[in-house]
ZALUMSE-231090 format. One record per residue (C-alpha): residue in one letter; z, y negated, x. Coordinates in nm, 4 decimals. Example, Ala and Ser with C-alpha at 12.3 -4.5 7.8 and 13.67 -1.06 7.14 Angstrom:
// residues 2
{type=a&z=0.7800&y=0.4500&x=1.2300}
{type=s&z=0.7140&y=0.1060&x=1.3670}
***
This chain:
// residues 377
{type=m&z=0.0000&y=0.0000&x=0.0000}
{type=a&z=-0.0981&y=-0.3407&x=0.1362}
{type=r&z=0.1809&y=-0.5728&x=0.2372}
{type=p&z=0.2160&y=-0.8703&x=-0.0041}
{type=r&z=0.1116&y=-1.2032&x=0.1439}
{type=k&z=0.3816&y=-1.4662&x=0.1772}
{type=h&z=0.1482&y=-1.7695&x=0.1543}
{type=d&z=-0.1649&y=-1.8278&x=-0.0544}
{type=g&z=-0.3116&y=-2.0439&x=0.2233}
{type=v&z=-0.2047&y=-2.2332&x=0.5327}
{type=v&z=-0.2845&y=-2.5575&x=0.7118}
{type=y&z=-0.2866&y=-2.5339&x=1.0879}
{type=r&z=-0.4169&y=-2.7115&x=1.3969}
{type=r&z=-0.6107&y=-2.5492&x=1.6766}
{type=s&z=-0.5159&y=-2.6132&x=2.0343}
{type=d&z=-0.8591&y=-2.7535&x=2.1172}
{type=s&z=-0.8831&y=-2.9872&x=1.8161}
{type=t&z=-0.7021&y=-3.2869&x=1.6707}
{type=m&z=-0.8256&y=-3.2040&x=1.3188}
{type=w&z=-0.6421&y=-2.9843&x=1.0731}
{type=w&z=-0.7879&y=-2.6509&x=0.9645}
{type=i&z=-0.7177&y=-2.4469&x=0.6517}
{type=r&z=-0.7086&y=-2.0716&x=0.6011}
{type=y&z=-0.7136&y=-1.8923&x=0.2657}
{type=r&z=-0.8705&y=-1.5931&x=0.0966}
{type=d&z=-1.1439&y=-1.5892&x=-0.1661}
{type=n&z=-1.1542&y=-1.3803&x=-0.4831}
{type=t&z=-1.2695&y=-1.0723&x=-0.2905}
{type=g&z=-0.9831&y=-1.0974&x=-0.0403}
{type=r&z=-1.2068&y=-1.2161&x=0.2441}
{type=r&z=-1.0301&y=-1.4570&x=0.4802}
{type=i&z=-1.1959&y=-1.7982&x=0.5142}
{type=e&z=-1.1228&y=-2.0557&x=0.7831}
{type=e&z=-1.2771&y=-2.4001&x=0.7729}
{type=p&z=-1.2083&y=-2.7478&x=0.9147}
{type=t&z=-1.0814&y=-3.0258&x=0.6898}
{type=r&z=-1.2360&y=-3.2993&x=0.9080}
{type=t&z=-0.9150&y=-3.5021&x=0.8901}
{type=a&z=-0.6161&y=-3.5587&x=1.1161}
{type=d&z=-0.3925&y=-3.6418&x=0.8189}
{type=w&z=-0.1714&y=-3.3494&x=0.7219}
{type=k&z=-0.1402&y=-3.4641&x=0.3577}
{type=e&z=-0.5158&y=-3.4882&x=0.3181}
{type=a&z=-0.5510&y=-3.1402&x=0.4667}
{type=q&z=-0.2947&y=-3.0070&x=0.2158}
{type=t&z=-0.4917&y=-3.1706&x=-0.0653}
{type=r&z=-0.8088&y=-3.0049&x=0.0608}
{type=l&z=-0.6348&y=-2.6657&x=0.0639}
{type=r&z=-0.5080&y=-2.7116&x=-0.2928}
{type=e&z=-0.8597&y=-2.8041&x=-0.4064}
{type=r&z=-0.9968&y=-2.4892&x=-0.2446}
{type=l&z=-0.7323&y=-2.2673&x=-0.4056}
{type=q&z=-0.7888&y=-2.4288&x=-0.7434}
{type=a&z=-1.1656&y=-2.3765&x=-0.7121}
{type=r&z=-1.1033&y=-2.0146&x=-0.6190}
{type=d&z=-0.8756&y=-1.9544&x=-0.9162}
{type=s&z=-1.1358&y=-2.1202&x=-1.1428}
{type=r&z=-1.4044&y=-1.8948&x=-0.9910}
{type=v&z=-1.6178&y=-2.1873&x=-0.8739}
{type=l&z=-1.5355&y=-2.1693&x=-0.5030}
{type=e&z=-1.8829&y=-2.0579&x=-0.3941}
{type=i&z=-2.0406&y=-2.3302&x=-0.6076}
{type=v&z=-1.8247&y=-2.5998&x=-0.4482}
{type=r&z=-1.8926&y=-2.4769&x=-0.0949}
{type=k&z=-2.2676&y=-2.4589&x=-0.1616}
{type=g&z=-2.2715&y=-2.8104&x=-0.3085}
{type=e&z=-2.1013&y=-2.9463&x=0.0024}
{type=q&z=-2.4038&y=-2.8513&x=0.2101}
{type=i&z=-2.6605&y=-3.0685&x=0.0266}
{type=t&z=-2.6824&y=-3.4425&x=-0.0273}
{type=l&z=-2.7837&y=-3.6142&x=-0.3483}
{type=g&z=-3.1036&y=-3.7355&x=-0.1815}
{type=a&z=-3.1994&y=-3.3817&x=-0.0795}
{type=w&z=-3.1258&y=-3.2470&x=-0.4267}
{type=a&z=-3.3297&y=-3.5311&x=-0.5840}
{type=a&z=-3.6304&y=-3.4273&x=-0.3739}
{type=i&z=-3.5881&y=-3.0642&x=-0.4854}
{type=f&z=-3.5530&y=-3.1758&x=-0.8475}
{type=l&z=-3.8747&y=-3.3780&x=-0.8353}
{type=e&z=-4.0679&y=-3.0958&x=-0.6727}
{type=h&z=-3.9551&y=-2.8016&x=-0.8860}
{type=y&z=-3.8038&y=-2.9314&x=-1.2125}
{type=s&z=-3.9903&y=-3.2522&x=-1.2943}
{type=k&z=-4.3623&y=-3.1879&x=-1.2540}
{type=p&z=-4.6014&y=-3.0557&x=-1.5195}
{type=p&z=-4.6023&y=-2.8151&x=-1.6956}
{type=l&z=-4.2222&y=-2.8357&x=-1.7150}
{type=r&z=-4.2459&y=-3.2078&x=-1.7932}
{type=s&z=-4.5332&y=-3.4393&x=-1.8755}
{type=e&z=-4.6964&y=-3.6544&x=-1.6093}
{type=k&z=-4.5463&y=-3.9729&x=-1.7558}
{type=t&z=-4.1994&y=-3.8188&x=-1.7539}
{type=h&z=-4.2453&y=-3.7171&x=-1.3903}
{type=e&z=-4.3481&y=-4.0730&x=-1.2992}
{type=s&z=-4.0382&y=-4.2037&x=-1.4750}
{type=h&z=-3.8218&y=-3.9586&x=-1.2798}
{type=q&z=-3.9807&y=-4.0743&x=-0.9541}
{type=r&z=-3.8962&y=-4.4382&x=-1.0265}
{type=v&z=-3.5357&y=-4.3540&x=-1.1063}
{type=v&z=-3.4911&y=-4.1272&x=-0.8040}
{type=k&z=-3.6164&y=-4.4063&x=-0.5773}
{type=h&z=-3.3301&y=-4.6328&x=-0.6871}
{type=v&z=-3.0675&y=-4.3574&x=-0.6985}
{type=t&z=-3.1376&y=-4.2274&x=-0.3485}
{type=r&z=-3.1411&y=-4.5803&x=-0.2054}
{type=l&z=-2.7786&y=-4.6356&x=-0.3132}
{type=l&z=-2.6309&y=-4.2845&x=-0.3395}
{type=g&z=-2.8710&y=-4.0633&x=-0.1460}
{type=t&z=-2.6401&y=-4.0031&x=0.1517}
{type=q&z=-2.3482&y=-3.8773&x=-0.0591}
{type=m&z=-2.2836&y=-3.5065&x=-0.0653}
{type=l&z=-2.3689&y=-3.3613&x=-0.4051}
{type=v&z=-2.0212&y=-3.2201&x=-0.4639}
{type=d&z=-1.8567&y=-3.5537&x=-0.3742}
{type=l&z=-2.0483&y=-3.7520&x=-0.6369}
{type=s&z=-1.7839&y=-3.8874&x=-0.8740}
{type=p&z=-1.7977&y=-4.0730&x=-1.2082}
{type=d&z=-1.6608&y=-4.3831&x=-1.0324}
{type=a&z=-1.9467&y=-4.3761&x=-0.7811}
{type=i&z=-2.2010&y=-4.3451&x=-1.0630}
{type=e&z=-2.0422&y=-4.6327&x=-1.2551}
{type=g&z=-2.0570&y=-4.8434&x=-0.9384}
{type=y&z=-2.4266&y=-4.7631&x=-0.9088}
{type=l&z=-2.4830&y=-4.8659&x=-1.2716}
{type=r&z=-2.3035&y=-5.2001&x=-1.2196}
{type=t&z=-2.5171&y=-5.2690&x=-0.9147}
{type=r&z=-2.8344&y=-5.1924&x=-1.1065}
{type=l&z=-2.7280&y=-5.4129&x=-1.3991}
{type=q&z=-2.7187&y=-5.7079&x=-1.1591}
{type=a&z=-3.0589&y=-5.6276&x=-1.0046}
{type=r&z=-3.3795&y=-5.8022&x=-1.1040}
{type=v&z=-3.7199&y=-5.6742&x=-1.1993}
{type=t&z=-3.9601&y=-5.6978&x=-0.9048}
{type=h&z=-4.3389&y=-5.7089&x=-0.9103}
{type=r&z=-4.5538&y=-5.6470&x=-0.6050}
{type=t&z=-4.8378&y=-5.8977&x=-0.5564}
{type=k&z=-5.0749&y=-5.9884&x=-0.2748}
{type=t&z=-4.8312&y=-6.2528&x=-0.1562}
{type=g&z=-4.5303&y=-6.0186&x=-0.1677}
{type=l&z=-4.2549&y=-5.9222&x=-0.4097}
{type=i&z=-4.1750&y=-6.1527&x=-0.7003}
{type=e&z=-3.8370&y=-6.1321&x=-0.8747}
{type=r&z=-3.8280&y=-6.1713&x=-1.2508}
{type=s&z=-3.5486&y=-6.1397&x=-1.5051}
{type=v&z=-3.2390&y=-5.9185&x=-1.4747}
{type=l&z=-3.2831&y=-5.5536&x=-1.5673}
{type=k&z=-3.2161&y=-5.4705&x=-1.9320}
{type=p&z=-2.9142&y=-5.2470&x=-2.0005}
{type=s&z=-3.1436&y=-5.0039&x=-2.1836}
{type=t&z=-3.3492&y=-4.9639&x=-1.8649}
{type=v&z=-3.0389&y=-4.8858&x=-1.6586}
{type=h&z=-2.9182&y=-4.6480&x=-1.9292}
{type=q&z=-3.2466&y=-4.4595&x=-1.8942}
{type=e&z=-3.1660&y=-4.4161&x=-1.5235}
{type=l&z=-2.8284&y=-4.2703&x=-1.6233}
{type=r&z=-3.0004&y=-4.0206&x=-1.8539}
{type=v&z=-3.2338&y=-3.9070&x=-1.5745}
{type=l&z=-2.9398&y=-3.8733&x=-1.3346}
{type=r&z=-2.7528&y=-3.6745&x=-1.5987}
{type=r&z=-3.0446&y=-3.4350&x=-1.6298}
{type=m&z=-3.0584&y=-3.3948&x=-1.2501}
{type=m&z=-2.6903&y=-3.3039&x=-1.2470}
{type=n&z=-2.7309&y=-3.0642&x=-1.5407}
{type=v&z=-2.9935&y=-2.8722&x=-1.3450}
{type=a&z=-2.7605&y=-2.8678&x=-1.0429}
{type=v&z=-2.4856&y=-2.7183&x=-1.2609}
{type=r&z=-2.7226&y=-2.4498&x=-1.3891}
{type=k&z=-2.8264&y=-2.3712&x=-1.0316}
{type=r&z=-2.4574&y=-2.3359&x=-0.9410}
{type=l&z=-2.4535&y=-2.6270&x=-0.6993}
{type=l&z=-2.1867&y=-2.8118&x=-0.8995}
{type=p&z=-1.8932&y=-2.6863&x=-1.1061}
{type=s&z=-1.9456&y=-2.9635&x=-1.3640}
{type=n&z=-2.1615&y=-3.2676&x=-1.4297}
{type=p&z=-1.9985&y=-3.5903&x=-1.2987}
{type=c&z=-2.2019&y=-3.7926&x=-1.5516}
{type=w&z=-1.9880&y=-3.6525&x=-1.8316}
{type=g&z=-1.7030&y=-3.8783&x=-1.7216}
{type=v&z=-1.9169&y=-4.1920&x=-1.6930}
{type=e&z=-1.8651&y=-4.4809&x=-1.9319}
{type=f&z=-2.1592&y=-4.7202&x=-1.9437}
{type=p&z=-2.0323&y=-5.0635&x=-1.8297}
{type=v&z=-2.1928&y=-5.2759&x=-2.1050}
{type=p&z=-2.3017&y=-5.2318&x=-2.4680}
{type=v&z=-2.6581&y=-5.1064&x=-2.4977}
{type=r&z=-2.9089&y=-5.2004&x=-2.7628}
{type=g&z=-3.2475&y=-5.0460&x=-2.8170}
{type=l&z=-3.1560&y=-4.6820&x=-2.7569}
{type=f&z=-3.2969&y=-4.3968&x=-2.9624}
{type=r&z=-3.2300&y=-4.5111&x=-3.3197}
{type=p&z=-3.5271&y=-4.3851&x=-3.5173}
{type=h&z=-3.6587&y=-4.5944&x=-3.8035}
{type=y&z=-3.7004&y=-4.4305&x=-4.1421}
{type=m&z=-4.0183&y=-4.5475&x=-4.3176}
{type=s&z=-3.9894&y=-4.5469&x=-4.6959}
{type=w&z=-4.2853&y=-4.4473&x=-4.9118}
{type=s&z=-4.3414&y=-4.8030&x=-5.0359}
{type=e&z=-4.3302&y=-4.9300&x=-4.6777}
{type=q&z=-4.5782&y=-4.6619&x=-4.5745}
{type=q&z=-4.8208&y=-4.7656&x=-4.8484}
{type=r&z=-4.7955&y=-5.1291&x=-4.7395}
{type=i&z=-4.8648&y=-5.0376&x=-4.3754}
{type=e&z=-5.1560&y=-4.8121&x=-4.4681}
{type=a&z=-5.3121&y=-5.0918&x=-4.6746}
{type=h&z=-5.3393&y=-5.3070&x=-4.3581}
{type=a&z=-5.4303&y=-5.0289&x=-4.1137}
{type=p&z=-5.7781&y=-4.9285&x=-3.9949}
{type=v&z=-5.9034&y=-4.5976&x=-4.1302}
{type=y&z=-5.8205&y=-4.3871&x=-3.8224}
{type=l&z=-5.4693&y=-4.5304&x=-3.7975}
{type=r&z=-5.4111&y=-4.4663&x=-4.1669}
{type=n&z=-5.5003&y=-4.1044&x=-4.1036}
{type=v&z=-5.2624&y=-4.0947&x=-3.8069}
{type=i&z=-4.9769&y=-4.2193&x=-4.0265}
{type=r&z=-5.0473&y=-3.9589&x=-4.2934}
{type=i&z=-5.0827&y=-3.6749&x=-4.0441}
{type=i&z=-4.7595&y=-3.7444&x=-3.8552}
{type=t&z=-4.5456&y=-3.8043&x=-4.1652}
{type=e&z=-4.6797&y=-3.4815&x=-4.3208}
{type=t&z=-4.6763&y=-3.2547&x=-4.0126}
{type=g&z=-4.4362&y=-3.4092&x=-3.7568}
{type=l&z=-4.6899&y=-3.3813&x=-3.4730}
{type=r&z=-4.6089&y=-3.5582&x=-3.1473}
{type=v&z=-4.8465&y=-3.8519&x=-3.1403}
{type=y&z=-4.9527&y=-3.8698&x=-2.7738}
{type=r&z=-4.8905&y=-3.5113&x=-2.6612}
{type=e&z=-5.0357&y=-3.3215&x=-2.9560}
{type=l&z=-5.2359&y=-3.5481&x=-3.1886}
{type=t&z=-5.4445&y=-3.7825&x=-2.9709}
{type=p&z=-5.5902&y=-3.5063&x=-2.7437}
{type=m&z=-5.6545&y=-3.2757&x=-3.0409}
{type=k&z=-6.0010&y=-3.1207&x=-3.0589}
{type=q&z=-6.1889&y=-3.0726&x=-3.3808}
{type=d&z=-6.1987&y=-2.6953&x=-3.3435}
{type=q&z=-5.8174&y=-2.6880&x=-3.3548}
{type=v&z=-5.8293&y=-2.7925&x=-3.7222}
{type=d&z=-5.8666&y=-2.5160&x=-3.9800}
{type=l&z=-5.8867&y=-2.6867&x=-4.3177}
{type=e&z=-5.9778&y=-2.3666&x=-4.4991}
{type=n&z=-5.6430&y=-2.2089&x=-4.4096}
{type=a&z=-5.4599&y=-2.5480&x=-4.4000}
{type=v&z=-5.3319&y=-2.5126&x=-4.0413}
{type=v&z=-5.3867&y=-2.6766&x=-3.7023}
{type=w&z=-5.3435&y=-2.5011&x=-3.3691}
{type=i&z=-5.1345&y=-2.6717&x=-3.0970}
{type=p&z=-5.2206&y=-2.5159&x=-2.7566}
{type=d&z=-5.0061&y=-2.7503&x=-2.5456}
{type=s&z=-4.6824&y=-2.9253&x=-2.6306}
{type=k&z=-4.3691&y=-3.0809&x=-2.4854}
{type=t&z=-4.1689&y=-2.7603&x=-2.5299}
{type=p&z=-4.2692&y=-2.3919&x=-2.5530}
{type=n&z=-4.1562&y=-2.3922&x=-2.9169}
{type=g&z=-4.4158&y=-2.6596&x=-2.9895}
{type=i&z=-4.7080&y=-2.4255&x=-2.9170}
{type=g&z=-4.8436&y=-2.2492&x=-3.2255}
{type=e&z=-4.9859&y=-2.3046&x=-3.5716}
{type=v&z=-4.8665&y=-2.5991&x=-3.7814}
{type=p&z=-4.9046&y=-2.5701&x=-4.1622}
{type=l&z=-5.0594&y=-2.8617&x=-4.3519}
{type=t&z=-4.9715&y=-3.0201&x=-4.6832}
{type=d&z=-5.2387&y=-3.1383&x=-4.9250}
{type=l&z=-5.1995&y=-3.4966&x=-4.7997}
{type=a&z=-5.2347&y=-3.3786&x=-4.4394}
{type=v&z=-5.5483&y=-3.1774&x=-4.5239}
{type=a&z=-5.7028&y=-3.4863&x=-4.6875}
{type=a&z=-5.6147&y=-3.7011&x=-4.3840}
{type=f&z=-5.7612&y=-3.4496&x=-4.1381}
{type=n&z=-6.0736&y=-3.4166&x=-4.3497}
{type=d&z=-6.1191&y=-3.7939&x=-4.3553}
{type=q&z=-6.0633&y=-3.8191&x=-3.9786}
{type=l&z=-6.3242&y=-3.5490&x=-3.9145}
{type=r&z=-6.5677&y=-3.7617&x=-4.1126}
{type=v&z=-6.4748&y=-4.0736&x=-3.9112}
{type=a&z=-6.4971&y=-3.8906&x=-3.5750}
{type=g&z=-6.8427&y=-3.7519&x=-3.6471}
{type=e&z=-7.0103&y=-3.5021&x=-3.4176}
{type=g&z=-6.8157&y=-3.4479&x=-3.0984}
{type=t&z=-6.5296&y=-3.2648&x=-2.9359}
{type=f&z=-6.2221&y=-3.4721&x=-3.0077}
{type=l&z=-6.0604&y=-3.5726&x=-3.3347}
{type=f&z=-5.9952&y=-3.9275&x=-3.2048}
{type=p&z=-6.2897&y=-3.9884&x=-2.9681}
{type=s&z=-6.3177&y=-4.2890&x=-2.7395}
{type=d&z=-6.5981&y=-4.3903&x=-2.5031}
{type=l&z=-6.3667&y=-4.6309&x=-2.3197}
{type=n&z=-6.1491&y=-4.3587&x=-2.1633}
{type=p&z=-6.2745&y=-4.1067&x=-1.9077}
{type=v&z=-6.0795&y=-3.8310&x=-2.0853}
{type=g&z=-6.2928&y=-3.8829&x=-2.3953}
{type=y&z=-6.0212&y=-3.9537&x=-2.6519}
{type=q&z=-5.7885&y=-4.2394&x=-2.7471}
{type=q&z=-5.4748&y=-4.2332&x=-2.5371}
{type=t&z=-5.2720&y=-4.4988&x=-2.7169}
{type=f&z=-5.2418&y=-4.6666&x=-3.0556}
{type=k&z=-4.9866&y=-4.9271&x=-2.9471}
{type=t&z=-5.2075&y=-5.2364&x=-2.9853}
{type=a&z=-5.3499&y=-5.1341&x=-3.3222}
{type=w&z=-5.0054&y=-5.0238&x=-3.4424}
{type=a&z=-4.8375&y=-5.3524&x=-3.3523}
{type=a&z=-5.1205&y=-5.5535&x=-3.5126}
{type=t&z=-5.1021&y=-5.3472&x=-3.8310}
{type=l&z=-4.7263&y=-5.3982&x=-3.8662}
{type=r&z=-4.7744&y=-5.7685&x=-3.8082}
{type=r&z=-5.0399&y=-5.7918&x=-4.0825}
{type=a&z=-4.8216&y=-5.5878&x=-4.3185}
{type=k&z=-4.5227&y=-5.8162&x=-4.2359}
{type=v&z=-4.3096&y=-5.5163&x=-4.1413}
{type=p&z=-4.0603&y=-5.5468&x=-3.8505}
{type=y&z=-4.1827&y=-5.3577&x=-3.5459}
{type=f&z=-4.0793&y=-4.9966&x=-3.4938}
{type=r&z=-4.2300&y=-4.7281&x=-3.2739}
{type=i&z=-4.5122&y=-4.5147&x=-3.4042}
{type=y&z=-4.3154&y=-4.2149&x=-3.2739}
{type=d&z=-4.0545&y=-4.2895&x=-3.5435}
{type=l&z=-4.2993&y=-4.1473&x=-3.7971}
{type=r&z=-4.1839&y=-3.8083&x=-3.6697}
{type=s&z=-3.8249&y=-3.8899&x=-3.7692}
{type=t&z=-3.9532&y=-3.9967&x=-4.1106}
{type=y&z=-4.1030&y=-3.6477&x=-4.1458}
{type=a&z=-3.7679&y=-3.4853&x=-4.0607}
{type=t&z=-3.5694&y=-3.7147&x=-4.2902}
{type=r&z=-3.7971&y=-3.6449&x=-4.5869}
{type=l&z=-3.7579&y=-3.2718&x=-4.5331}
{type=s&z=-3.3793&y=-3.3074&x=-4.5280}
{type=a&z=-3.3844&y=-3.5260&x=-4.8385}
{type=g&z=-3.5895&y=-3.2564&x=-5.0137}
{type=g&z=-3.3144&y=-3.0013&x=-4.9565}
{type=v&z=-3.4721&y=-2.8112&x=-4.6663}
{type=a&z=-3.2076&y=-2.6364&x=-4.4551}
{type=d&z=-3.1381&y=-2.7831&x=-4.1108}
{type=e&z=-3.2480&y=-2.4624&x=-3.9382}
{type=w&z=-3.5864&y=-2.4794&x=-4.1082}
{type=v&z=-3.6269&y=-2.8488&x=-4.0288}
{type=t&z=-3.5615&y=-2.7674&x=-3.6619}
{type=q&z=-3.8340&y=-2.5028&x=-3.6715}
{type=l&z=-4.0768&y=-2.7341&x=-3.8505}
{type=l&z=-4.0110&y=-2.9972&x=-3.5837}
{type=r&z=-4.0767&y=-2.7194&x=-3.3307}
{type=q&z=-3.7698&y=-2.8099&x=-3.1287}
{type=g&z=-3.5885&y=-2.5666&x=-2.9033}
{type=d&z=-3.2452&y=-2.7219&x=-2.9564}
{type=a&z=-3.0943&y=-2.7768&x=-3.3002}
{type=k&z=-2.8969&y=-3.0738&x=-3.1607}
{type=v&z=-3.2202&y=-3.2717&x=-3.1245}
{type=f&z=-3.2636&y=-3.2461&x=-3.5018}
{type=k&z=-2.9756&y=-3.4922&x=-3.5465}
{type=k&z=-3.1733&y=-3.7566&x=-3.3571}
{type=y&z=-3.4678&y=-3.7343&x=-3.5943}
{type=s&z=-3.3199&y=-3.6770&x=-3.9385}
{type=q&z=-3.1191&y=-3.9588&x=-4.0949}
{type=m&z=-2.9005&y=-3.9455&x=-4.4042}
{type=k&z=-2.9994&y=-4.2481&x=-4.6083}
{type=l&z=-2.7643&y=-4.4342&x=-4.8432}
{type=q&z=-2.8963&y=-4.2605&x=-5.1562}
{type=m&z=-2.8555&y=-3.9215&x=-4.9897}
{type=k&z=-2.4939&y=-4.0099&x=-4.9045}
{type=r&z=-2.4258&y=-4.1118&x=-5.2641}
{type=e&z=-2.5689&y=-3.7845&x=-5.3935}
{type=a&z=-2.3448&y=-3.5983&x=-5.1503}
{type=l&z=-2.0377&y=-3.7971&x=-5.2670}
{type=d&z=-2.1150&y=-3.7005&x=-5.6298}
{type=k&z=-2.0469&y=-3.3399&x=-5.5302}
{type=m&z=-1.6914&y=-3.4216&x=-5.4180}
{type=n&z=-1.4346&y=-3.1869&x=-5.5708}
{type=r&z=-1.1209&y=-3.3905&x=-5.6405}
{type=s&z=-0.9381&y=-3.0884&x=-5.7804}
{type=a&z=-0.9577&y=-2.8849&x=-5.4627}
{type=n&z=-0.6511&y=-2.6638&x=-5.4010}
{type=e&z=-0.5010&y=-2.7639&x=-5.7359}
{type=r&z=-0.6396&y=-2.4871&x=-5.9525}
{type=p&z=-0.3790&y=-2.2516&x=-6.0962}
{type=v&z=-0.3340&y=-1.9248&x=-5.9152}
{type=l&z=-0.4235&y=-1.6235&x=-6.1257}
{type=r&z=-0.1386&y=-1.3738&x=-6.1188}
{type=q&z=-0.1990&y=-1.0081&x=-6.1684}
{type=v&z=-0.0179&y=-0.8720&x=-6.4697}
{type=v&z=0.1389&y=-0.5323&x=-6.4028}
***
């Protein structure tokens, strides 16, 4: 029988070093010796307690692995293997590159495991004081201060980088979870619900192709720039009332999408407008052969209709909200949105005031006050 150990770990100093060392055993019983890189005995004791706590939490190997890579090195790995197409779109990858450039400039030398919420909040405060710069022939020109929503986007990218590091067992937890954004943020993802009367008013001032776009998205929930604009005419099957999506943002987005009667009419009208050709929304001005954006026409249409601006992508949330208002179960709405995560559904579907009132009408004010039926013997 093995002799019981008197100490869980020890702090000691070698004869040829002024730094303290620690010795402890991992979960398998293997003895580990490592330097603390400090001459302070209290700091060495703290390091030993952290190691023992990580061992007892079964994250010791993760912590030790994360100590061998800097944030800058991990950012480069993230961009190369977890940011490029087909995992993410080209625009998303470009956005990640811009964020990583700023993050590595300020935090790139920090070890990944040492990145703390306080360090991230310090980075955010620094970025909130920075100014937008534009490169010209004469040099860099500084403009206005960065918007909080822009800096918040950088926090979301950094949070995703850390989530991947946690999944790859480089970190025991995501330090972004403990971050509190320094200032209030406006303009985050708050989807606009378009009522039917508002939709009719917008369609009355929209060109024919944009009117079809509005009908198609609100009846099918297609992603406007990833699925609808590059759609080819042979993907539309009006006879069976379905469209085929060969490429999407997520794997769940690939497949057949059923069409309502309104969607079939809109697709039929757009096929007539497009004429002979390959794409459903053709354009001779783009080398790809189809329209890549509706932003200018969309903004002009809202202005003519005297409707406050909202993103054309919010038509997708209108689709989800109408399904919820019609009594469709949340699980089915998630599948119709073709999302992989049911949590994303909450971002798209909104409970409107009338829906809340209908829910309040179902309140049972006599709950737990009904008489108990006793069995008569």
